[in-house]
C-alpha distance (Angstrom), angle and dihedral (degrees) to the residues before:
residue distance angle dihedral
M1 . . .
K2 3.79 . .
Y3 3.75 114.0 .
L4 3.82 118.7 -143.2
H5 3.80 113.9 -161.0
R6 3.79 114.5 -139.1
P7 3.79 119.0 -174.2
V8 3.80 112.4 -128.1
M9 3.84 120.4 -119.2
L10 3.82 92.0 -4.0
E11 3.80 95.8 161.0
E12 3.81 91.6 48.2
V13 3.82 90.7 48.6
L14 3.81 92.1 51.4
S15 3.81 90.9 46.1
F16 3.80 91.4 51.6
F17 3.79 98.6 45.8
K18 3.81 98.5 35.1
P19 3.85 92.0 -157.9
F20 3.79 115.2 -139.6
S21 3.79 135.9 -169.7
G22 3.80 112.7 -81.4
M23 3.78 93.4 23.2
T24 3.80 120.2 150.7
F25 3.80 107.1 -141.6
L26 3.80 135.5 -178.9
D27 3.79 121.9 -154.9
G28 3.77 98.5 -169.7
T29 3.82 93.8 -174.8
I30 3.78 100.7 34.2
G31 3.81 95.6 166.9
E32 3.78 107.2 170.7
G33 3.79 93.2 -16.2
G34 3.80 102.0 -103.6
H35 3.81 97.5 137.0
S36 3.82 91.9 35.8
E37 3.78 93.2 53.9
A38 3.83 91.4 56.2
I39 3.80 92.9 44.6
V40 3.81 98.2 45.1
E41 3.81 90.0 54.5
K42 3.81 88.3 61.2
I43 3.79 100.4 44.3
I44 3.82 93.3 62.9
P45 3.00 126.2 150.6
G46 3.78 111.8 40.6
G47 3.77 98.5 -3.3
T48 3.80 128.1 132.4
L49 3.79 128.0 -153.5
I50 3.77 123.4 -163.8
G51 3.81 116.0 -162.4
I52 3.82 125.2 -166.7
D53 3.78 130.7 -174.9
R54 3.77 134.7 159.4
D55 3.81 91.9 -143.9
S56 3.81 114.8 79.0
S57 3.81 91.8 -159.0
N58 3.81 89.8 57.1
L59 3.78 90.3 51.5
A60 3.82 90.8 51.6
R61 3.79 90.7 52.9
A62 3.80 92.3 45.4
S63 3.82 91.1 49.6
E64 3.82 90.0 53.6
R65 3.78 92.0 47.2
L66 3.79 93.1 49.0
K67 3.82 98.8 38.1
S68 3.80 91.6 115.9
Y69 3.82 88.0 63.3
A70 3.81 97.4 40.8
S71 3.82 93.3 130.1
M72 3.80 92.6 60.7
V73 3.82 100.0 35.4
K74 3.82 126.0 81.5
L75 3.80 119.1 -173.5
F76 3.79 127.2 -161.3
Q77 3.78 133.0 -176.2
G78 3.79 112.8 -133.8
S79 3.75 142.9 65.5
Y80 3.80 126.1 -48.9
G81 3.80 86.2 -129.5
S82 3.82 85.0 77.6
M83 3.78 94.7 49.2
K84 3.79 92.8 126.9
D85 3.80 90.0 64.6
F86 3.80 91.5 50.6
L87 3.81 90.6 47.8
K88 3.79 89.2 57.6
S89 3.81 93.1 43.8
A90 3.80 89.0 55.3
G91 3.80 91.3 50.1
L92 3.81 93.7 -119.6
K93 3.80 130.5 138.2
G94 3.80 101.9 -153.3
F95 3.78 147.0 -23.9
D96 3.79 132.7 -103.6
G97 3.78 91.2 -158.6
I98 3.78 139.5 13.7
L99 3.83 126.2 -167.6
L100 3.79 127.3 -170.8
D101 3.80 117.5 -176.2
L102 3.78 104.0 -169.8
G103 3.78 94.4 -169.3
F104 3.78 124.8 129.9
S105 3.81 110.6 -118.4
T106 3.80 115.4 -120.4
R107 3.80 85.7 -145.7
H108 3.82 88.6 75.3
I109 3.79 89.9 61.3
F110 3.78 93.2 50.7
D111 3.82 98.0 44.1
A112 3.78 113.7 89.3
G113 3.80 119.9 -123.3
R114 3.81 97.1 24.7
G115 3.79 95.2 101.1
F116 3.80 97.9 -143.9
S117 3.80 98.6 118.5
F118 3.78 128.0 88.2
M119 3.80 88.0 -157.4
K120 3.80 97.5 63.2
D121 3.78 128.0 81.0
E122 3.80 94.3 -137.5
P123 3.82 129.5 108.6
V124 3.80 113.6 -80.9
D125 3.82 108.1 -111.4
M126 3.82 105.0 153.3
R127 3.85 95.9 176.4
Y128 3.76 115.2 140.1
D129 3.80 88.2 -155.4
S130 3.80 104.8 41.1
S131 3.79 91.8 -167.8
A132 3.80 94.1 64.3
G133 3.75 137.8 52.5
V134 3.81 131.3 8.9
P135 3.81 123.4 -53.0
A136 3.79 115.9 -118.4
H137 3.81 95.2 -115.3
R138 3.79 91.3 57.5
W139 3.79 92.8 48.1
L140 3.83 91.2 49.5
A141 3.82 89.7 51.6
E142 3.80 95.1 47.8
A143 3.81 105.0 33.6
P144 3.81 120.5 89.8
E145 3.80 118.9 -111.4
D146 3.81 93.4 -108.8
E147 3.81 92.0 56.0
I148 3.81 93.0 49.6
A149 3.81 91.2 48.2
G150 3.81 90.7 49.6
V151 3.79 92.8 51.5
I152 3.79 93.8 48.0
R153 3.83 91.1 47.0
E154 3.82 96.8 45.2
F155 3.79 101.7 39.4
G156 3.80 99.3 29.1
E157 3.80 99.4 34.5
E158 3.80 85.2 -136.0
R159 3.80 115.9 169.0
D160 3.81 93.0 -159.3
A161 3.82 93.9 51.1
R162 3.81 94.7 124.2
R163 3.82 94.3 50.1
I164 3.80 91.2 46.4
A165 3.80 94.1 50.0
K166 3.82 91.2 48.4
R167 3.78 92.0 52.6
I168 3.79 93.0 46.2
K169 3.80 91.2 55.5
K170 3.81 91.8 44.3
S171 3.80 91.1 51.5
L172 3.80 90.7 50.3
E173 3.83 90.7 50.6
E174 3.79 88.8 53.8
E175 3.81 95.4 43.0
S176 3.84 117.3 17.2
S177 3.80 98.0 -171.7
P178 3.88 114.6 116.8
I179 3.76 108.0 -73.1
T180 3.81 113.8 -112.1
G181 3.76 130.4 -146.2
L182 3.79 92.7 -110.5
R183 3.79 92.6 48.4
L184 3.82 93.1 46.9
A185 3.79 91.4 49.7
K186 3.81 90.3 53.2
I187 3.80 91.5 49.1
V188 3.80 92.0 51.3
S189 3.79 92.5 46.0
S190 3.82 91.2 52.7
A191 3.81 91.2 51.3
K192 3.81 98.0 47.3
R193 3.81 115.3 104.7
T194 3.77 96.9 -171.9
K195 3.79 131.4 56.7
T196 3.79 122.8 -123.3
S197 3.78 136.4 -174.7
K198 3.79 89.3 -126.8
N199 3.80 125.6 67.5
P200 3.84 104.7 -74.8
A201 3.80 90.0 -126.1
T202 3.81 95.6 56.5
K203 3.84 97.3 96.8
T204 3.81 93.7 43.1
F205 3.82 93.3 50.0
Q206 3.82 90.0 46.6
A207 3.81 91.3 51.1
I208 3.80 95.0 48.5
R209 3.84 91.4 46.7
I210 3.81 91.5 50.5
F211 3.80 91.3 49.0
I212 3.80 96.8 44.5
N213 3.80 91.6 51.0
R214 3.84 95.6 38.9
E215 3.79 87.0 -128.8
L216 3.82 98.8 165.2
E217 3.80 92.1 46.8
E218 3.79 89.7 51.4
L219 3.81 90.3 47.4
E220 3.83 91.4 55.6
K221 3.80 90.5 47.7
G222 3.79 92.6 46.3
L223 3.78 94.5 49.0
N224 3.78 93.2 49.7
A225 3.80 92.8 44.6
G226 3.83 94.9 45.5
L227 3.80 95.2 49.6
H228 3.82 88.1 56.0
L229 3.81 95.5 46.2
L230 3.79 99.5 53.3
V231 3.79 122.4 97.8
E232 3.79 120.6 -126.5
G233 3.77 107.0 -72.6
G234 3.82 90.4 21.7
R235 3.78 119.0 139.3
F236 3.80 132.0 -133.9
G237 3.81 119.0 -160.7
V238 3.80 127.2 -176.5
I239 3.78 128.0 -175.0
T240 3.81 110.7 -154.3
Y241 3.81 129.8 -171.3
H242 3.76 108.0 -170.4
S243 3.80 137.1 36.7
T244 3.80 98.2 -108.0
E245 3.80 96.6 58.0
D246 3.83 91.2 36.8
R247 3.81 90.2 57.3
I248 3.81 91.0 50.4
V249 3.82 92.4 52.7
K250 3.80 94.6 43.8
K251 3.83 91.6 48.3
K252 3.81 93.3 48.2
F253 3.79 94.2 49.6
R254 3.83 91.4 46.7
E255 3.80 90.2 48.1
Y256 3.80 90.4 57.5
E257 3.80 91.5 44.4
R258 3.82 93.2 59.7
R259 3.76 113.4 117.1
C260 3.79 91.2 -150.5
T261 3.79 115.4 68.4
C262 3.82 96.4 -169.1
P263 3.81 120.6 115.3
T264 3.80 111.0 -88.4
D265 3.81 92.3 -117.4
F266 3.84 93.6 60.0
P267 3.84 109.5 111.7
V268 3.82 92.9 -146.2
C269 3.80 135.1 23.3
I270 3.80 114.5 -101.1
C271 3.83 98.1 169.3
N272 3.76 120.3 135.1
E273 3.81 111.4 -110.5
S274 3.79 90.8 -115.2
E275 3.79 90.4 60.3
K276 3.80 95.4 56.7
T277 3.81 95.9 83.5
P278 3.83 109.9 109.0
L279 3.79 110.7 -103.9
V280 3.80 92.1 -143.8
S281 3.79 138.9 11.9
V282 3.78 113.1 -131.8
W283 3.79 111.2 -133.4
K284 3.83 112.1 -107.6
G285 3.80 89.7 -132.8
S286 3.78 92.8 54.1
G287 3.76 111.8 140.1
S288 3.79 93.3 26.6
S289 3.82 118.8 156.2
P290 3.84 133.0 -140.2
S291 3.77 117.3 -85.0
S292 3.79 119.4 -96.0
E293 3.82 88.1 -111.8
E294 3.83 92.1 56.4
I295 3.81 92.6 46.8
S296 3.81 89.2 49.9
S297 3.79 92.6 53.1
N298 3.80 96.2 35.3
P299 3.86 111.6 28.2
S300 3.80 91.9 -179.8
A301 3.81 87.9 71.1
R302 3.82 94.3 61.1
S303 3.82 95.7 100.3
A304 3.82 96.4 44.1
R305 3.81 121.1 121.5
L306 3.81 126.0 -174.7
R307 3.78 116.4 -146.0
G308 3.78 124.3 179.2
C309 3.77 146.8 169.2
E310 3.80 139.1 -172.5
I311 3.79 124.0 -133.4
R312 3.79 113.8 -117.3
K313 3.80 96.8 171.6
A314 3.81 115.4 31.8
F315 3.82 119.7 -140.2
L316 3.80 96.8 -163.3
E317 3.79 113.6 146.1
């Protein structure tokens, strides 16, 4: 099956950033370059686009897609949480725009050997960068039941987390070979007490993937880094796909929008008057969803939300 990558909420992204010639832009999750291709076409002449991805195969595809703009595109393998290092490597001082698309690429399900799919009889790996970290099947074999249950509950918001973790460990006691996607999906399905329109294993696979790749930790690092690397008037856009990451983004943007800079536990405000200017303006369209037309043509976009803010007081060093 040939997979065709379609960037999510592309029109909304372009409307929010309003790319202009000479713009310096960071696509912190470049994937296969769908958003970047549309943006780089609009920042000519004089623009620069930095693309980051943890997956080397994604970078190869993005490089091919953007080869016509090679002179203005710089690609780096790594996490967007380290964007400050890549900014320096590219010889830049700050960004006019930063985009993070936190979506999980369908390509990872199709590609053999990646261990993301609950339809394949191959060991669950789930690492975006297969050269670093611990594969999911090894973690499941070595982690205690309580830890597995906690991960599934926290990152998957799964009500049956305890039952699922118990059955995973029992299955591994009975058969110690690396747990496969197909086997894990069957275990989860047998432990679920409630029916769902989605595959019963969806939340569990999501939770394990988030944990293995430290996605929420990287999101916190990326948000803090990005807000301090944007020029005054620069814009930060994040596409989220589930409630946990969406809450993190919403909270962070609101935190920087506060007029008062005192710690939240102070009984009275003691800020200097000059510090009361909001640090960012949260975009009025923040939390917007894909159009019904996009969802109809690309069902995987249905849970996407675009949040954004504009820098009012730059923190550049």
